[in-house]
C-alpha positions, 0 to 999 in steps of 0.5 A, a space after each residue: 120578704 124579698 129584701 134583706 131585713 135589718 138584724 142590728 147595725 150593718 147586719 141583715 138577714 138575707 135568708 129564704 123560706 123553703 115551702 117546697 121541701 117535704 122532708 128535711 135531709 129526706 127524713 124529717 117531715 116539714 109540715 110548715 117548711 123550713 128557713 135557711 138563714 144567711 146573714 150579711 155584715 156590710 162594713 168596710 169589708 163585706 162578709 156573708 155568713 152561711 148561704 142557702 140550699 142550692 135552689 135558692 141562690 137567686 133569692 140570696 143574691 137578690 137580697 145581697 144586691 138589694 143591700 149592697 147595690 150591683 157595684 159592690 161585692 162580697 169580700 168574705 163568705 164565712 162557712 159555719 157549717 158545710 151541710 148543703 142546706 147552708 153551703 149549697 150556693 157556694 159555687 154560684 156565689 163564687 162565680 158571681 163574686 169572684 174576689 170572694 174568699 171563703 172562710 172556715 177552719 181546717 175541717 171546713 177546708 176538706 169539706 169545701 174541696 170534697 163537696 165543691 172542688 174549691 181551690 186552695 187559693 180561695 180558702 182562708 183557714 182560721 183556728 179556734 178563737 181567731 178572728 177577722 177584721 171587717 172595719 167596725 165589726 170584729 168577728 171571731 170564730 169558735 169551734 163547736 165540733 159535732 154540733 152536729 158535724 166535725 167542722 161546725 163553728 160559731 161566728 161572733 161579732 164583738 161590735 154587736 154581740 150577735 152570735 151566728 150559731 148555725 144549726 145550734 138553737 135552730 128549728 123547723 118552720 118557715 119565718 112567716 113575716 116575723 124573723 125574731 122571737 118577739 115577732 112570732 109564736 114561740 110556742 110553736 117554734 119551741 116545739 119545732 126547735 126541740 124536734 130539730 134538737 132531739 132528732 138531729 143534734 141530740 145524739 151529740 149532747 155531750 158536745 152540745 154541753 161543751 159548746 154552750 160553755 164556750 158560748 157563755 164566754 161570749 157577751 152575746 146579745 142576739 142568737 142568730 141560728 141558721 133555721 127558725 127565729 132569731 133570738 133577741 128578746 131573751 137569747 138566754 132562754 133558748 140557750 138554757 133550754 138547749 142546756 136542759 135538753 143536752 143534760 137529759 133533764 125532763 118534764 113530768 109526763 109520759 109518752 105512750 107509743 103503741 103499734 097495733 094491727 087490729 086495735 088490741 094492743 091499742 086497748 092496752 096502751 089506752 088502759 095505761 093512759 087512763 091509769 096515769 090520768 087517774 093518778 094525776 099525771 096531766 101530760 100524757 101523749 099517745 102516739 100510734 107508731 104507724 101514723 106518727 112520724 118517729 121525729 115527733 115521737 122522739 121529740 116528745 120522749 125527749 121532753 118527758 120522763 116516762 115512756 110506755 112502749 106497747 107492741 104486737 109481734 109481727 111475722 116473728 119480729 117486733 111490729 116494724 113501726 115500733 122497731 123503727 122507733 126503738 132503733 131511733 131511740 138507741 141512736 139518740 143515746 137518750 138517758 134518764 128515762 123510766 120505761 114500761 112495756 106491754 106486748 102482745 102475740 098470738 102464737 109467738 110468745 115472748 118475741 115482742 116483750 124481749 125486744 122491748 125489754 132490751 131497749 131498757 137494758 141498752 139505754 140503762 133505763 129504769 124498767 118498771 113492773 109489771 110487764 104485761 104480755 097479752 095473747 091475742 086480745 086483752 083479758 080483764 086480768 091483762 088490763 089490771 096489769 096495765 092499770 097497775 103499770 100506769 099507777 107505778 109509772 105515775 108514782 115514779 114520775 111524781 117522785 122524780 118531780 119532787 126530787 127535782 124540786 
């Protein structure tokens, strides 16, 4: 994919695939990389919509020149979002296309100045709903603040029905040949879209709901995000998934996340999992918090209604990998979860159990009985409590599923 790929009339994907970066934002693992999607609309005037990370400027410019030729330049750069994985090529592009004006909103302008010292004379500021005429293509700009930065906006092309949504509806993973939802394995990408949503955007779920309502006012035919596949076959599907996730709607299933130094707390977690399975719960995911990155655990917790946390006490505190997960969960403002907790200790009774119960209180979650607390290694009586916890959680999950219809 060394040249631009047509998306629709006069519109091209000119993005790049990043297979070198291991951690997105230096936090989130990228086992299969990530794409930075930029788009070029070549009309009477030429508009580039978003850019790429700053180590891929040459690839971006090469694609642009492959479409326009070397004698024609870019008139406008539309900045939907200022995070550097989308704006990192701005200074190089401005040097390459000196006549290019940079388009954004008032918040964009402040970020352009603070990140790249862009001169005021090079910036065009538009308000919510205002637009830009390229000739045949009429673009309008729709602000969706805090999805997930304050300046974020959607660019809509009224001629083609393409909504350029930047981080909204995007996900991890490079585009390996295909760039559209009908060309790739969407089973994989949907999981990575949810991991992206739950860890990066999910905290701002109320703002996401507002953004979706605004998007529904547009007659979109294609959703073109800044990461992951372009949705042309069924764009409504990914919008509805986002809507479900932002409403904290869940599937019937459970995540069991445990922290165990020597395997005793793992036995507790596995006993709960067995009880859930025996009660007919099919979707059960176990995560060892010492080995699963929190982003994958948070994704699965966002997907399923039930959560069991099992942790030992470590140096008078909650086992650190579980504590890290708990802090992530508090930050995400997740709602409507059913929580079971199990704790273990050898000489500091109550420490881990108290910390786990506080999570339920802080999130307004339903806390189930019984709450097993194991001394050193689980006894048969302890395992019976874990078994009962699994049965109780299964009953609640089935009740929620029935209520959902």
